[in-house]
PDB file of N, CA, C and O in Angstrom:
ATOM      1  N   MET A   1      13.484 -41.206  15.019  1.00  0.00           N
ATOM      2  CA  MET A   1      13.256 -40.616  13.704  1.00  0.00           C
ATOM      3  C   MET A   1      11.933 -39.851  13.733  1.00  0.00           C
ATOM      4  O   MET A   1      10.939 -40.341  14.270  1.00  0.00           O
ATOM      5  N   ALA A   2      11.926 -38.668  13.162  1.00  0.00           N
ATOM      6  CA  ALA A   2      10.736 -37.820  13.167  1.00  0.00           C
ATOM      7  C   ALA A   2       9.688 -38.363  12.206  1.00  0.00           C
ATOM      8  O   ALA A   2      10.012 -38.897  11.145  1.00  0.00           O
ATOM      9  N   THR A   3       8.459 -38.218  12.587  1.00  0.00           N
ATOM     10  CA  THR A   3       7.374 -38.634  11.712  1.00  0.00           C
ATOM     11  C   THR A   3       7.162 -37.569  10.647  1.00  0.00           C
ATOM     12  O   THR A   3       7.669 -36.452  10.760  1.00  0.00           O
ATOM     13  N   LEU A   4       6.412 -37.924   9.615  1.00  0.00           N
ATOM     14  CA  LEU A   4       6.118 -36.970   8.545  1.00  0.00           C
ATOM     15  C   LEU A   4       5.400 -35.747   9.106  1.00  0.00           C
ATOM     16  O   LEU A   4       5.684 -34.617   8.707  1.00  0.00           O
ATOM     17  N   LYS A   5       4.483 -35.971  10.017  1.00  0.00           N
ATOM     18  CA  LYS A   5       3.740 -34.864  10.629  1.00  0.00           C
ATOM     19  C   LYS A   5       4.686 -33.928  11.398  1.00  0.00           C
ATOM     20  O   LYS A   5       4.550 -32.706  11.330  1.00  0.00           O
ATOM     21  N   GLN A   6       5.631 -34.505  12.118  1.00  0.00           N
ATOM     22  CA  GLN A   6       6.599 -33.696  12.871  1.00  0.00           C
ATOM     23  C   GLN A   6       7.510 -32.912  11.925  1.00  0.00           C
ATOM     24  O   GLN A   6       7.816 -31.747  12.177  1.00  0.00           O
ATOM     25  N   ARG A   7       7.944 -33.556  10.833  1.00  0.00           N
ATOM     26  CA  ARG A   7       8.808 -32.860   9.869  1.00  0.00           C
ATOM     27  C   ARG A   7       8.070 -31.708   9.205  1.00  0.00           C
ATOM     28  O   ARG A   7       8.645 -30.642   8.987  1.00  0.00           O
ATOM     29  N   ARG A   8       6.797 -31.919   8.883  1.00  0.00           N
ATOM     30  CA  ARG A   8       6.015 -30.832   8.273  1.00  0.00           C
ATOM     31  C   ARG A   8       5.887 -29.659   9.219  1.00  0.00           C
ATOM     32  O   ARG A   8       6.004 -28.507   8.799  1.00  0.00           O
ATOM     33  N   LYS A   9       5.645 -29.937  10.505  1.00  0.00           N
ATOM     34  CA  LYS A   9       5.534 -28.860  11.490  1.00  0.00           C
ATOM     35  C   LYS A   9       6.861 -28.129  11.617  1.00  0.00           C
ATOM     36  O   LYS A   9       6.890 -26.900  11.678  1.00  0.00           O
ATOM     37  N   THR A  10       7.955 -28.873  11.656  1.00  0.00           N
ATOM     38  CA  THR A  10       9.284 -28.267  11.733  1.00  0.00           C
ATOM     39  C   THR A  10       9.534 -27.376  10.524  1.00  0.00           C
ATOM     40  O   THR A  10      10.051 -26.267  10.660  1.00  0.00           O
ATOM     41  N   ASP A  11       9.164 -27.866   9.332  1.00  0.00           N
ATOM     42  CA  ASP A  11       9.345 -27.070   8.112  1.00  0.00           C
ATOM     43  C   ASP A  11       8.509 -25.794   8.167  1.00  0.00           C
ATOM     44  O   ASP A  11       8.997 -24.717   7.825  1.00  0.00           O
ATOM     45  N   ARG A  12       7.264 -25.908   8.592  1.00  0.00           N
ATOM     46  CA  ARG A  12       6.401 -24.719   8.697  1.00  0.00           C
ATOM     47  C   ARG A  12       6.970 -23.721   9.683  1.00  0.00           C
ATOM     48  O   ARG A  12       6.972 -22.518   9.420  1.00  0.00           O
ATOM     49  N   ASP A  13       7.455 -24.208  10.820  1.00  0.00           N
ATOM     50  CA  ASP A  13       8.046 -23.322  11.833  1.00  0.00           C
ATOM     51  C   ASP A  13       9.284 -22.616  11.285  1.00  0.00           C
ATOM     52  O   ASP A  13       9.461 -21.416  11.491  1.00  0.00           O
ATOM     53  N   ARG A  14      10.139 -23.365  10.588  1.00  0.00           N
ATOM     54  CA  ARG A  14      11.353 -22.793  10.009  1.00  0.00           C
ATOM     55  C   ARG A  14      11.002 -21.721   8.979  1.00  0.00           C
ATOM     56  O   ARG A  14      11.601 -20.646   8.966  1.00  0.00           O
ATOM     57  N   GLN A  15      10.034 -22.018   8.121  1.00  0.00           N
ATOM     58  CA  GLN A  15       9.605 -21.050   7.114  1.00  0.00           C
ATOM     59  C   GLN A  15       9.016 -19.802   7.763  1.00  0.00           C
ATOM     60  O   GLN A  15       9.256 -18.689   7.296  1.00  0.00           O
ATOM     61  N   GLN A  16       8.256 -19.978   8.823  1.00  0.00           N
ATOM     62  CA  GLN A  16       7.664 -18.826   9.512  1.00  0.00           C
ATOM     63  C   GLN A  16       8.752 -17.959  10.147  1.00  0.00           C
ATOM     64  O   GLN A  16       8.668 -16.732  10.099  1.00  0.00           O
ATOM     65  N   ARG A  17       9.758 -18.576  10.731  1.00  0.00           N
ATOM     66  CA  ARG A  17      10.870 -17.803  11.301  1.00  0.00           C
ATOM     67  C   ARG A  17      11.584 -17.004  10.218  1.00  0.00           C
ATOM     68  O   ARG A  17      11.951 -15.848  10.431  1.00  0.00           O
ATOM     69  N   TRP A  18      11.782 -17.626   9.050  1.00  0.00           N
ATOM     70  CA  TRP A  18      12.423 -16.937   7.938  1.00  0.00           C
ATOM     71  C   TRP A  18      11.580 -15.745   7.492  1.00  0.00           C
ATOM     72  O   TRP A  18      12.111 -14.652   7.295  1.00  0.00           O
ATOM     73  N   ARG A  19      10.252 -15.948   7.330  1.00  0.00           N
ATOM     74  CA  ARG A  19       9.363 -14.843   6.928  1.00  0.00           C
ATOM     75  C   ARG A  19       9.393 -13.720   7.961  1.00  0.00           C
ATOM     76  O   ARG A  19       9.410 -12.542   7.603  1.00  0.00           O
ATOM     77  N   ASP A  20       9.399 -14.082   9.239  1.00  0.00           N
ATOM     78  CA  ASP A  20       9.459 -13.069  10.303  1.00  0.00           C
ATOM     79  C   ASP A  20      10.747 -12.262  10.223  1.00  0.00           C
ATOM     80  O   ASP A  20      10.726 -11.042  10.388  1.00  0.00           O
ATOM     81  N   ARG A  21      11.867 -12.932   9.973  1.00  0.00           N
ATOM     82  CA  ARG A  21      13.152 -12.218   9.849  1.00  0.00           C
ATOM     83  C   ARG A  21      13.133 -11.274   8.651  1.00  0.00           C
ATOM     84  O   ARG A  21      13.645 -10.157   8.728  1.00  0.00           O
ATOM     85  N   GLN A  22      12.552 -11.716   7.559  1.00  0.00           N
ATOM     86  CA  GLN A  22      12.467 -10.863   6.372  1.00  0.00           C
ATOM     87  C   GLN A  22      11.623  -9.620   6.663  1.00  0.00           C
ATOM     88  O   GLN A  22      11.990  -8.512   6.269  1.00  0.00           O
ATOM     89  N   ARG A  23      10.511  -9.803   7.341  1.00  0.00           N
ATOM     90  CA  ARG A  23       9.651  -8.661   7.697  1.00  0.00           C
ATOM     91  C   ARG A  23      10.378  -7.690   8.617  1.00  0.00           C
ATOM     92  O   ARG A  23      10.232  -6.475   8.487  1.00  0.00           O
ATOM     93  N   GLU A  24      11.163  -8.230   9.548  1.00  0.00           N
ATOM     94  CA  GLU A  24      11.941  -7.377  10.450  1.00  0.00           C
ATOM     95  C   GLU A  24      12.944  -6.522   9.676  1.00  0.00           C
ATOM     96  O   GLU A  24      13.334  -5.448  10.134  1.00  0.00           O
ATOM     97  N   GLN A  25      13.352  -6.993   8.523  1.00  0.00           N
ATOM     98  CA  GLN A  25      14.277  -6.248   7.668  1.00  0.00           C
ATOM     99  C   GLN A  25      13.534  -5.283   6.743  1.00  0.00           C
ATOM    100  O   GLN A  25      14.140  -4.650   5.878  1.00  0.00           O
ATOM    101  N   GLY A  26      12.219  -5.177   6.931  1.00  0.00           N
ATOM    102  CA  GLY A  26      11.432  -4.242   6.139  1.00  0.00           C
ATOM    103  C   GLY A  26      10.963  -4.795   4.808  1.00  0.00           C
ATOM    104  O   GLY A  26      10.500  -4.039   3.954  1.00  0.00           O
ATOM    105  N   LYS A  27      11.073  -6.087   4.619  1.00  0.00           N
ATOM    106  CA  LYS A  27      10.651  -6.683   3.358  1.00  0.00           C
ATOM    107  C   LYS A  27       9.185  -7.100   3.436  1.00  0.00           C
ATOM    108  O   LYS A  27       8.638  -7.339   4.513  1.00  0.00           O
ATOM    109  N   LYS A  28       8.567  -7.180   2.255  1.00  0.00           N
ATOM    110  CA  LYS A  28       7.165  -7.572   2.162  1.00  0.00           C
ATOM    111  C   LYS A  28       7.026  -8.620   1.067  1.00  0.00           C
ATOM    112  O   LYS A  28       7.624  -8.505  -0.002  1.00  0.00           O
ATOM    113  N   GLN A  29       6.237  -9.628   1.348  1.00  0.00           N
ATOM    114  CA  GLN A  29       6.018 -10.689   0.372  1.00  0.00           C
ATOM    115  C   GLN A  29       5.014 -10.214  -0.669  1.00  0.00           C
ATOM    116  O   GLN A  29       3.989  -9.622  -0.331  1.00  0.00           O
ATOM    117  N   ILE A  30       5.319 -10.480  -1.944  1.00  0.00           N
ATOM    118  CA  ILE A  30       4.402 -10.154  -3.025  1.00  0.00           C
ATOM    119  C   ILE A  30       4.265 -11.375  -3.929  1.00  0.00           C
ATOM    120  O   ILE A  30       5.054 -12.316  -3.842  1.00  0.00           O
ATOM    121  N   SER A  31       3.279 -11.349  -4.777  1.00  0.00           N
ATOM    122  CA  SER A  31       3.065 -12.429  -5.726  1.00  0.00           C
ATOM    123  C   SER A  31       3.022 -11.822  -7.123  1.00  0.00           C
ATOM    124  O   SER A  31       2.402 -10.779  -7.329  1.00  0.00           O
ATOM    125  N   VAL A  32       3.672 -12.465  -8.072  1.00  0.00           N
ATOM    126  CA  VAL A  32       3.685 -11.953  -9.443  1.00  0.00           C
ATOM    127  C   VAL A  32       3.426 -13.088 -10.424  1.00  0.00           C
ATOM    128  O   VAL A  32       3.670 -14.259 -10.134  1.00  0.00           O
ATOM    129  N   MET A  33       2.931 -12.709 -11.581  1.00  0.00           N
ATOM    130  CA  MET A  33       2.764 -13.637 -12.694  1.00  0.00           C
ATOM    131  C   MET A  33       3.690 -13.136 -13.794  1.00  0.00           C
ATOM    132  O   MET A  33       3.615 -11.972 -14.189  1.00  0.00           O
ATOM    133  N   LEU A  34       4.565 -14.012 -14.292  1.00  0.00           N
ATOM    134  CA  LEU A  34       5.536 -13.622 -15.305  1.00  0.00           C
ATOM    135  C   LEU A  34       5.297 -14.385 -16.602  1.00  0.00           C
ATOM    136  O   LEU A  34       4.857 -15.535 -16.597  1.00  0.00           O
ATOM    137  N   SER A  35       5.594 -13.723 -17.699  1.00  0.00           N
ATOM    138  CA  SER A  35       5.541 -14.397 -18.996  1.00  0.00           C
ATOM    139  C   SER A  35       6.657 -15.433 -19.056  1.00  0.00           C
ATOM    140  O   SER A  35       7.586 -15.405 -18.249  1.00  0.00           O
ATOM    141  N   LEU A  36       6.560 -16.327 -19.997  1.00  0.00           N
ATOM    142  CA  LEU A  36       7.597 -17.343 -20.174  1.00  0.00           C
ATOM    143  C   LEU A  36       8.936 -16.683 -20.472  1.00  0.00           C
ATOM    144  O   LEU A  36       9.968 -17.107 -19.951  1.00  0.00           O
ATOM    145  N   LYS A  37       8.926 -15.649 -21.307  1.00  0.00           N
ATOM    146  CA  LYS A  37      10.170 -14.945 -21.649  1.00  0.00           C
ATOM    147  C   LYS A  37      10.811 -14.351 -20.396  1.00  0.00           C
ATOM    148  O   LYS A  37      12.023 -14.459 -20.210  1.00  0.00           O
ATOM    149  N   ALA A  38       9.999 -13.720 -19.531  1.00  0.00           N
ATOM    150  CA  ALA A  38      10.527 -13.126 -18.297  1.00  0.00           C
ATOM    151  C   ALA A  38      11.069 -14.211 -17.365  1.00  0.00           C
ATOM    152  O   ALA A  38      12.088 -14.006 -16.705  1.00  0.00           O
ATOM    153  N   GLN A  39      10.400 -15.358 -17.306  1.00  0.00           N
ATOM    154  CA  GLN A  39      10.869 -16.462 -16.464  1.00  0.00           C
ATOM    155  C   GLN A  39      12.220 -16.977 -16.935  1.00  0.00           C
ATOM    156  O   GLN A  39      13.101 -17.264 -16.124  1.00  0.00           O
ATOM    157  N   ILE A  40      12.379 -17.091 -18.238  1.00  0.00           N
ATOM    158  CA  ILE A  40      13.641 -17.574 -18.795  1.00  0.00           C
ATOM    159  C   ILE A  40      14.766 -16.606 -18.452  1.00  0.00           C
ATOM    160  O   ILE A  40      15.853 -17.026 -18.053  1.00  0.00           O
ATOM    161  N   ILE A  41      14.506 -15.314 -18.609  1.00  0.00           N
ATOM    162  CA  ILE A  41      15.508 -14.300 -18.288  1.00  0.00           C
ATOM    163  C   ILE A  41      15.833 -14.333 -16.800  1.00  0.00           C
ATOM    164  O   ILE A  41      17.003 -14.270 -16.421  1.00  0.00           O
ATOM    165  N   LEU A  42      14.812 -14.430 -15.957  1.00  0.00           N
ATOM    166  CA  LEU A  42      15.017 -14.494 -14.507  1.00  0.00           C
ATOM    167  C   LEU A  42      15.867 -15.703 -14.136  1.00  0.00           C
ATOM    168  O   LEU A  42      16.827 -15.576 -13.376  1.00  0.00           O
ATOM    169  N   ASN A  43      15.526 -16.862 -14.658  1.00  0.00           N
ATOM    170  CA  ASN A  43      16.284 -18.080 -14.337  1.00  0.00           C
ATOM    171  C   ASN A  43      17.719 -18.004 -14.840  1.00  0.00           C
ATOM    172  O   ASN A  43      18.643 -18.472 -14.174  1.00  0.00           O
ATOM    173  N   ARG A  44      17.902 -17.416 -16.011  1.00  0.00           N
ATOM    174  CA  ARG A  44      19.252 -17.256 -16.552  1.00  0.00           C
ATOM    175  C   ARG A  44      20.087 -16.357 -15.637  1.00  0.00           C
ATOM    176  O   ARG A  44      21.245 -16.657 -15.349  1.00  0.00           O
ATOM    177  N   GLU A  45      19.489 -15.254 -15.187  1.00  0.00           N
ATOM    178  CA  GLU A  45      20.208 -14.327 -14.310  1.00  0.00           C
ATOM    179  C   GLU A  45      20.500 -14.966 -12.950  1.00  0.00           C
ATOM    180  O   GLU A  45      21.558 -14.724 -12.370  1.00  0.00           O
ATOM    181  N   LYS A  46      19.573 -15.776 -12.438  1.00  0.00           N
ATOM    182  CA  LYS A  46      19.809 -16.487 -11.171  1.00  0.00           C
ATOM    183  C   LYS A  46      21.010 -17.420 -11.301  1.00  0.00           C
ATOM    184  O   LYS A  46      21.862 -17.469 -10.414  1.00  0.00           O
ATOM    185  N   ARG A  47      21.075 -18.157 -12.403  1.00  0.00           N
ATOM    186  CA  ARG A  47      22.211 -19.074 -12.614  1.00  0.00           C
ATOM    187  C   ARG A  47      23.514 -18.294 -12.790  1.00  0.00           C
ATOM    188  O   ARG A  47      24.551 -18.674 -12.248  1.00  0.00           O
ATOM    189  N   ARG A  48      23.450 -17.203 -13.553  1.00  0.00           N
ATOM    190  CA  ARG A  48      24.649 -16.421 -13.837  1.00  0.00           C
ATOM    191  C   ARG A  48      25.240 -15.811 -12.573  1.00  0.00           C
ATOM    192  O   ARG A  48      26.460 -15.776 -12.406  1.00  0.00           O
ATOM    193  N   THR A  49      24.369 -15.328 -11.678  1.00  0.00           N
ATOM    194  CA  THR A  49      24.830 -14.617 -10.483  1.00  0.00           C
ATOM    195  C   THR A  49      24.798 -15.471  -9.226  1.00  0.00           C
ATOM    196  O   THR A  49      25.310 -15.066  -8.183  1.00  0.00           O
ATOM    197  N   ASN A  50      24.198 -16.652  -9.321  1.00  0.00           N
ATOM    198  CA  ASN A  50      24.024 -17.520  -8.149  1.00  0.00           C
ATOM    199  C   ASN A  50      23.248 -16.779  -7.051  1.00  0.00           C
ATOM    200  O   ASN A  50      23.556 -16.904  -5.865  1.00  0.00           O
ATOM    201  N   ALA A  51      22.250 -16.016  -7.462  1.00  0.00           N
ATOM    202  CA  ALA A  51      21.433 -15.219  -6.541  1.00  0.00           C
ATOM    203  C   ALA A  51      20.034 -15.812  -6.446  1.00  0.00           C
ATOM    204  O   ALA A  51      19.627 -16.624  -7.277  1.00  0.00           O
ATOM    205  N   SER A  52      19.315 -15.395  -5.429  1.00  0.00           N
ATOM    206  CA  SER A  52      17.932 -15.857  -5.254  1.00  0.00           C
ATOM    207  C   SER A  52      17.006 -15.091  -6.192  1.00  0.00           C
ATOM    208  O   SER A  52      17.370 -14.043  -6.726  1.00  0.00           O
ATOM    209  N   THR A  53      15.821 -15.622  -6.381  1.00  0.00           N
ATOM    210  CA  THR A  53      14.806 -14.935  -7.177  1.00  0.00           C
ATOM    211  C   THR A  53      14.563 -13.541  -6.616  1.00  0.00           C
ATOM    212  O   THR A  53      14.509 -12.563  -7.362  1.00  0.00           O
ATOM    213  N   SER A  54      14.419 -13.458  -5.313  1.00  0.00           N
ATOM    214  CA  SER A  54      14.169 -12.183  -4.656  1.00  0.00           C
ATOM    215  C   SER A  54      15.285 -11.178  -4.937  1.00  0.00           C
ATOM    216  O   SER A  54      15.014 -10.017  -5.244  1.00  0.00           O
ATOM    217  N   ASP A  55      16.530 -11.620  -4.833  1.00  0.00           N
ATOM    218  CA  ASP A  55      17.665 -10.721  -5.071  1.00  0.00           C
ATOM    219  C   ASP A  55      17.696 -10.213  -6.503  1.00  0.00           C
ATOM    220  O   ASP A  55      17.942  -9.029  -6.736  1.00  0.00           O
ATOM    221  N   VAL A  56      17.450 -11.094  -7.460  1.00  0.00           N
ATOM    222  CA  VAL A  56      17.479 -10.696  -8.873  1.00  0.00           C
ATOM    223  C   VAL A  56      16.382  -9.678  -9.157  1.00  0.00           C
ATOM    224  O   VAL A  56      16.632  -8.660  -9.801  1.00  0.00           O
ATOM    225  N   ILE A  57      15.177  -9.944  -8.683  1.00  0.00           N
ATOM    226  CA  ILE A  57      14.061  -9.029  -8.934  1.00  0.00           C
ATOM    227  C   ILE A  57      14.294  -7.693  -8.235  1.00  0.00           C
ATOM    228  O   ILE A  57      14.047  -6.637  -8.818  1.00  0.00           O
ATOM    229  N   GLU A  58      14.768  -7.733  -6.991  1.00  0.00           N
ATOM    230  CA  GLU A  58      15.012  -6.490  -6.270  1.00  0.00           C
ATOM    231  C   GLU A  58      16.066  -5.642  -6.979  1.00  0.00           C
ATOM    232  O   GLU A  58      15.892  -4.431  -7.118  1.00  0.00           O
ATOM    233  N   ARG A  59      17.158  -6.266  -7.429  1.00  0.00           N
ATOM    234  CA  ARG A  59      18.191  -5.512  -8.151  1.00  0.00           C
ATOM    235  C   ARG A  59      17.625  -4.882  -9.413  1.00  0.00           C
ATOM    236  O   ARG A  59      17.929  -3.732  -9.728  1.00  0.00           O
ATOM    237  N   ALA A  60      16.802  -5.633 -10.137  1.00  0.00           N
ATOM    238  CA  ALA A  60      16.228  -5.116 -11.385  1.00  0.00           C
ATOM    239  C   ALA A  60      15.330  -3.910 -11.106  1.00  0.00           C
ATOM    240  O   ALA A  60      15.388  -2.910 -11.822  1.00  0.00           O
ATOM    241  N   ILE A  61      14.512  -4.007 -10.080  1.00  0.00           N
ATOM    242  CA  ILE A  61      13.612  -2.898  -9.754  1.00  0.00           C
ATOM    243  C   ILE A  61      14.401  -1.676  -9.296  1.00  0.00           C
ATOM    244  O   ILE A  61      14.122  -0.561  -9.736  1.00  0.00           O
ATOM    245  N   LEU A  62      15.374  -1.872  -8.425  1.00  0.00           N
ATOM    246  CA  LEU A  62      16.174  -0.747  -7.945  1.00  0.00           C
ATOM    247  C   LEU A  62      16.965  -0.107  -9.082  1.00  0.00           C
ATOM    248  O   LEU A  62      17.192   1.103  -9.083  1.00  0.00           O
ATOM    249  N   ARG A  63      17.377  -0.909 -10.035  1.00  0.00           N
ATOM    250  CA  ARG A  63      18.116  -0.374 -11.189  1.00  0.00           C
ATOM    251  C   ARG A  63      17.244   0.553 -12.025  1.00  0.00           C
ATOM    252  O   ARG A  63      17.755   1.489 -12.640  1.00  0.00           O
ATOM    253  N   LEU A  64      15.943   0.312 -12.056  1.00  0.00           N
ATOM    254  CA  LEU A  64      15.035   1.183 -12.797  1.00  0.00           C
ATOM    255  C   LEU A  64      15.115   2.624 -12.307  1.00  0.00           C
ATOM    256  O   LEU A  64      14.938   3.556 -13.091  1.00  0.00           O
ATOM    257  N   ALA A  65      15.379   2.811 -11.023  1.00  0.00           N
ATOM    258  CA  ALA A  65      15.461   4.150 -10.448  1.00  0.00           C
ATOM    259  C   ALA A  65      16.689   4.905 -10.947  1.00  0.00           C
ATOM    260  O   ALA A  65      16.749   6.128 -10.820  1.00  0.00           O
ATOM    261  N   GLU A  66      17.660   4.207 -11.506  1.00  0.00           N
ATOM    262  CA  GLU A  66      18.877   4.852 -11.999  1.00  0.00           C
ATOM    263  C   GLU A  66      18.674   5.544 -13.340  1.00  0.00           C
ATOM    264  O   GLU A  66      19.466   6.407 -13.721  1.00  0.00           O
ATOM    265  N   PHE A  67      17.621   5.171 -14.057  1.00  0.00           N
ATOM    266  CA  PHE A  67      17.383   5.737 -15.383  1.00  0.00           C
ATOM    267  C   PHE A  67      16.511   6.976 -15.277  1.00  0.00           C
ATOM    268  O   PHE A  67      15.623   7.042 -14.427  1.00  0.00           O
ATOM    269  N   PRO A  68      16.760   7.967 -16.142  1.00  0.00           N
ATOM    270  CA  PRO A  68      15.904   9.159 -16.126  1.00  0.00           C
ATOM    271  C   PRO A  68      14.465   8.759 -16.441  1.00  0.00           C
ATOM    272  O   PRO A  68      14.205   7.859 -17.240  1.00  0.00           O
ATOM    273  N   LYS A  69      13.562   9.447 -15.798  1.00  0.00           N
ATOM    274  CA  LYS A  69      12.141   9.150 -16.028  1.00  0.00           C
ATOM    275  C   LYS A  69      11.742   9.635 -17.416  1.00  0.00           C
ATOM    276  O   LYS A  69      12.092  10.737 -17.840  1.00  0.00           O
ATOM    277  N   THR A  70      11.010   8.788 -18.099  1.00  0.00           N
ATOM    278  CA  THR A  70      10.501   9.149 -19.423  1.00  0.00           C
ATOM    279  C   THR A  70       9.013   8.867 -19.453  1.00  0.00           C
ATOM    280  O   THR A  70       8.492   8.104 -18.639  1.00  0.00           O
ATOM    281  N   LYS A  71       8.347   9.484 -20.385  1.00  0.00           N
ATOM    282  CA  LYS A  71       6.922   9.231 -20.560  1.00  0.00           C
ATOM    283  C   LYS A  71       6.760   7.863 -21.201  1.00  0.00           C
ATOM    284  O   LYS A  71       7.632   7.428 -21.954  1.00  0.00           O
ATOM    285  N   PRO A  72       5.651   7.173 -20.915  1.00  0.00           N
ATOM    286  CA  PRO A  72       5.452   5.826 -21.480  1.00  0.00           C
ATOM    287  C   PRO A  72       5.514   5.783 -22.996  1.00  0.00           C
ATOM    288  O   PRO A  72       5.898   4.758 -23.559  1.00  0.00           O
ATOM    289  N   ASP A  73       5.143   6.877 -23.684  1.00  0.00           N
ATOM    290  CA  ASP A  73       5.115   6.874 -25.146  1.00  0.00           C
ATOM    291  C   ASP A  73       6.483   7.101 -25.758  1.00  0.00           C
ATOM    292  O   ASP A  73       6.640   6.963 -26.971  1.00  0.00           O
ATOM    293  N   GLU A  74       7.467   7.441 -24.961  1.00  0.00           N
ATOM    294  CA  GLU A  74       8.793   7.749 -25.490  1.00  0.00           C
ATOM    295  C   GLU A  74       9.653   6.507 -25.612  1.00  0.00           C
ATOM    296  O   GLU A  74      10.803   6.592 -26.043  1.00  0.00           O
TER     297      GLU A  74
END
């Protein structure tokens, strides 16, 4: 049976491999702070679509490009 120290190292290694694969796909890690309202909407969309946080946010951002550009005051 693996010790706690061994399991932590295994987890760190697995996470690092995942991050490396994501970078190879051209992805970049970012950090965001969301309002409670935005968190609720994000979690609702994750449950509705069974998608990851990353997938939901990426779809939302890419969808913004589909709308005609408007000035902030409009």
